[in-house]
N, C-alpha and C positions, 0 to 999 in steps of 0.2 A: 521107758515109759510107753513105747509103742509096741503093739502086738497085732498080728494079723487076725482078722475077724470077718466072717461072712454074714450077710444079713438076708432076711426073708423079704417078702413083698412089702412095699411101703404102705403104711397105714393111711387109708383114705377116709376123710371125715366129710360128712354132710354138714356144711357150715352155713351160717347166716352172716358171716363176717369175714372179709379177706382183704389183704393188702399186699402189694409188692412195691419195693422201693429200691432205688439205686442212688448212692450218694458218695461223696468223697470229702475229706477234710484236708485243707492244705495249710502248711506252715513252712514257708520257704520251699514249696514243692508238694506234690501229691503224696499223702501219707496213708490214710485209711481209705480203702475201697471195699464196699460191702453191698449186699442185697438182702432183702427181708421179705418173707412171706409169712402170713399168719391167718388163722381161722379160729372162730370160737362160737359157741352157742350156750344158752342157758335158760332154765325155767325157774319160776318161783310161785309158790301158792300158800297163802294162809287159809285155814279152814273156816272161812266166814261165809261160804256160799258163792263167792265171786269166781270169775274165770281165772285160769292159770295165765300168768304173765310170762311172755317169751321175749327174749332179747332180740334186737334186730339193729344192725349197724354196719356201715360200709365206709371205708376211708378212700381218699383219692390215691391214685397210683404213686404219687410222689411223697406220701406220708411215711415217716419212719416208724409209726406205731399203729396198733390196732387195739380196739377194746369194746367190750360190751357189758351191760348190767341189766339184769332182770330183777325188779324189785316189786313185791306185793306187800301191802300193809293194810291193816284194818282202819287206821286213822293216824293222823300226825300226832306227835307228842310222845312223852315218855311212857304213857299208859298203853299205847298201841302195840299190836303184834306185827312183826316184820319178818319176811323171809327175803333173802337177797342172794343171788348168784352172779358173780362178776368175774371177768378175766381180762387180761391185757398183755401185750407184748410190745416192747419198745427197744429201739436201738438209738444210741447217741454217741457222739464223739466230741471231745473238747480237750483243751489244755488243762491239765491238773497240776496246780502249783504245789500241792502237798506231795505228790508223787514225782514231780520234776519231769514231766513228759506228757506226750499226747496219749490219751486213753480212749479206747473203744468200749462201750458199756452195753450189755445186753440184760434186760430186766423183764422177766416173764412172771406173771402172778395169776393165781386163781383162788377163789374162795366161794363156798356155799354154806350158808348158816341161817339160824333162826334166833329171834329175840322176841319172847312173849310179852315183854314189858319190864321195866326196871324195878317194879314193886309188886307185892301180892295183889294189888288192885288193878293190875294190867289186864289186857284182854285174854291172853294166854289161850288162843284158839288152837295152837299147834300149827304145823306146816310142813311142807316138803318141797324138794326141788333138786336141781343138779345141772350138770353141764360139762364143758370141756374147753380147753384152750390148746392150740397147736401152733408152733412156729418153727421156721427154718431160717437161720441167719448164716450167710456165707461171707467170708472176707479173705482177702489176700494178705499174706504176711509181709509187712513192709521191711522187715529185717530178718536175719536168720535166727535171732533169739529175741524174744520179748517176754516181759514179766506178765504173769497170769495169776489172777485170784478168782476162785469160784466158791460160791456159798449156796447151798440148797437147804431151805428150812421147810419143815412140814409140821402141821398141828392137826391132830385128829381126836375127836371126842366121841363118846358112846352114841350109837345110833347113826353116825356119819362115817362114810368110807370113801376111799379114793385111791388113785395110783399116780405116781410121778415117774417119768422116765426121761433122762437127759443124756444125750450122746454128743461127745466132742470127737470129731474125725478130721484127719488130714487126708482130704480127698485126693490130692496130687500123689501122695505116697501110699494110698489105699490102706491106711492104718487107723485103728480105733485108739484115740488118746485116752479116753476114760468114759465109762458108762455109769450113771448114777440113778439109783432107784430108792434112796432113802436119804435122811439128813446127812449133809456132807459139807466140810469146809477145808480148803487147802490153798496154799500159795506155792506156785511152781514157776519154772522157766519153760516156756514153750519153745522148743528147738525144731528147726526144719531148714528150709531154703527160702530165700527171698522170692516172693511170688507164689509160694504154696497156697492152695485153696483150703481154708479151714471151714468146716461146717458144724453148726450147733443146732441140733434137733431137740425140741422140747415137746412133750405130750403130757398134759395133766388132765385127769378126769376126777370128778367127785360128785357125790349125791348124799342126801340125808332125809330123815323123817323124824319128826318130834310130835308126840301125841298131845291131844287137847288137855287142858286143865292142869298140866304139870307146870308148876311155877318156878322150879329151880333149874338153873343152868342156862348157858348160852352155847348150844352145840354148834360145831362147825367142822368143816374140812378145809384147810388152807395150805397152800403150797406156793413157794416162790423160788425162782432161780435168779441169782444176782451174780454176774460174772463181769470182770473187766480185764482188758489187755492194755499194757502200757509200754510205750517206747521211750525210754529215758533220753533226754537231750545229751548230746556229746559232752557238753561241759559238766553235766551232772556225773557222768561216768568218770570223767577226768578228776573231779573233786574227790570221788570215792577212792580212786587209785592213789591220789596224792595223800589222802588221809591214811590209807593202809601203809604207804611207804614211810610216812612220818612215824606211825605207830611202831613199825618194824625197827626204825633207827633208834627210837627210845628204848625198845626192849633190848637191843644189842648193847646199849650203854649201861643198862642196869645189871 
């Protein structure tokens, strides 16, 4: 799963929103140790003669998440026209009973879209906007092997466009684990050495334009990265091995 890869200069964003954080989760000892940096910006404008709305937000250095939302609307209610651009990046860690272990979750989202109203009687002014979200999450592998799930979903309609790039790297071993630029879902085992530094870099950009007086459609560009890593508890692994041994004995008897 590993392959050598060289990278160009790091993309630098002019941002209105940033955060860095350091945290750890303990369960009978320190397990997950991670850092998080994120930045984002967005604009929104419905064509009613008003000003362009720009997002502006800042989180405290100890926050595990960052987010922004630029929203412009003609009026409240189902007949109003609305343009919205929003993005967020969040890191969380907790015990997952369903998976039987401690999980680290990274969730990065971006959307830019227009809604002219839910019926033909809506304002339907048209609108435009766009923006971006960027984040870097780094964590140290608590074990040599951990379970890994990754899901990238993208939705794009006519008149709206964007790009999504997600990179998973083992910084310690200078290896690119996977690079994703389109819809992708997979379950893997992440192998390395205890203490290896893993980096997740996400960059999502999107923009759109919708003309006035068009009453059909709710155009959008939306993209989301959802990934989690799980360290099963020792007794969970033991139960799995016991189950396999029991199954093997039954097969030998038949």
